[in-house]
Steps between C-alpha positions, in 0.01 A plus 500: 500500500779712660384825660815689394625598154881514483732667250871411525738720299856411395715780367715343227654834395837626617363786711290547810141562384178646640165335424137572579177306458142597419174330406300500180224759553163360602205557270261761642143566391214709632153520344635309202779752435870410516691706758860613457717382788840593642774263618750483785830326572469192722865415571849630433857395579859471383708189439865432415607293198406137564822354359718686749270509804249216475234753603138500390223752558160369614163677475191339658132590470182354646282310254182606684331803336431802721263792469685813611453875534727797570453864596748776578268698728481463876122545516468177300716322758444146620837330472832681493813379326649350299500810281490358148557809289809718513292797381252465788481736795639402839160369607371219280269208549469153356219245532480147361335159526560164334224454243371222275458515125167388355550137390393345172217329684312812601259303719784494755452802724851622584593827680563701182390856582599778742356843583738796516433758770654847480388686814764289670682307231419133514377195315225271622588137549431334163164330452320335211331719240336364185570637153880520528664330202728196517854579614403838649420661832292811565547828689193709572571873520272728706420864444788733586626840393856507357700785652818678395810298578308183575652178371256213529580172326362147512555175318718191494725446802796262520654375822874561515751445782261258675257759640506824299231533231585741218267631230645327195263667253232750589244754383358824638139404571206707386237574767199264508642230275572128503847403382585152378865392520650193328863447616747281312780294664757630251805690623793667328864565589699792360836661565482812714395603848153614608403498870220264597166671441639780285306580181644367173402521135402147403699362208590138431764603243838361599356321804503136609147356513431280803167336416338310789162451334543123447563425867876549503646623830859593405659685210878486465617810314848535349624841396749448217810703424336632181219656704232241421312268737420131497226354722443143617180414687445221750 
């Protein structure tokens, strides 16, 4: 199965257009309760009309799930840059690892859990933990004291631009908790421009759905002159 998910956009309107892409929010639970998550932009770009230029716009994402964390405070520093949030302070930190999702056959012990550390922001290398449901990975949260101005997020990371991992959807973790995250390989394309990593309000209304759940690796997206999208998977 290909390691990269590709979205190719043709602009069939008469004008240069801006597009951005984002992922369907992962499902988050902790102690049986559903957690509300936030979303971020994963790609953005502009493209001329296809009929006059022959140009297409390509977005690519890694298929491999990542566990990721972000903080805007220097004392939580482990890795600096890329800074994923436009609202963050000048010093920000990002940590991530590739992680496995619990398979249907739960006798297979895959590296499906990571421990967040906050004294110096980091994530332990994923290891197997029992009790994590199929299609999910876990993040164990230690005791910490939230402080004024602190932004601490963790959740589902997506690899973009070959090496950068961006928090696609994320939650603010409660101290001493165990979060379970179930990401979905579904992405959306909309008109507009949002820098990579910038917070967005998730809405699938008026968006092109690029559904990779059945093993597809490429979605060809056409933006029509009437403002609608058509999608062909392969």
